ZAFIMI-390518 format. One record per residue (C-alpha): x, y, z. Coordinates in steps of 0.1 Angstrom, whole numbers, padded with zeros to 4 digits, always signed. Layout:
N
XYZ...
# end
This chain:
81
-0351-0624+0036-0334-0596+0062-0335-0561+0058-0323-0552+0025-0302-0516+0017-0315-0485+0000-0302-0480-0033-0273-0457-0034-0276-0426-0036-0245-0397-0051-0227-0381-0022-0242-0347-0027-0283-0359-0025-0273-0375+0008-0258-0343+0020-0283-0321+0008-0308-0344+0024-0328-0344-0009-0358-0370-0003-0354-0367+0031-0373-0348+0056-0373-0346+0093-0400-0341+0122-0396-0303+0119-0406-0304+0081-0372-0296+0070-0351-0313+0048-0319-0330+0056-0307-0348+0091-0278-0339+0112-0244-0351+0096-0207-0357+0105-0184-0347+0078-0144-0359+0091-0118-0346+0063-0083-0349+0066-0068-0316+0048-0035-0336+0042-0050-0366+0017-0024-0375-0003-0052-0403-0025-0065-0373-0041-0042-0341-0030-0043-0316+0004-0059-0289-0024-0082-0312-0034-0094-0320+0004-0093-0290+0015-0120-0280-0017-0143-0308-0010-0145-0300+0027-0152-0259+0017-0177-0276-0009-0196-0298+0017-0198-0268+0042-0219-0248+0020-0243-0273+0010-0264-0277+0038-0248-0261+0068-0280-0260+0092-0274-0303+0090-0235-0303+0076-0213-0300+0099-0175-0304+0085-0143-0310+0109-0113-0305+0090-0081-0321+0107-0049-0309+0093-0024-0329+0101-0044-0360+0092-0048-0373+0059-0074-0402+0037-0080-0424+0068-0087-0396+0098-0102-0419+0114-0071-0444+0116-0047-0422+0113-0055-0394+0137-0085-0415+0161-0077-0391+0195-0095-0363+0172
# end
C-alpha cells in the first residue's frame, strides 16, 4: 500500500519533458535548475558546462539560475540567493 514512486529516469529526459505533456499540449513543465558555479566536487568548468547544456535543452520550460559564489550545494551554501 502507499504511493509508489515513478521509476528513475535520466535527467536529460526529465528536463526535456520526455513522456510529459502539459495542459496546453506542449511537452515539458516548468523546471528550475540551481547551479553553483564554484562546484569543487566536479569542477567549476564542469559546472559551467552543465549549466550551459541545461539552458539549451528546453529554454521555454527550463530556467537555470547560476550562482557564481556557490559550490556543489548552493541551497546549503548560499540559501539567501
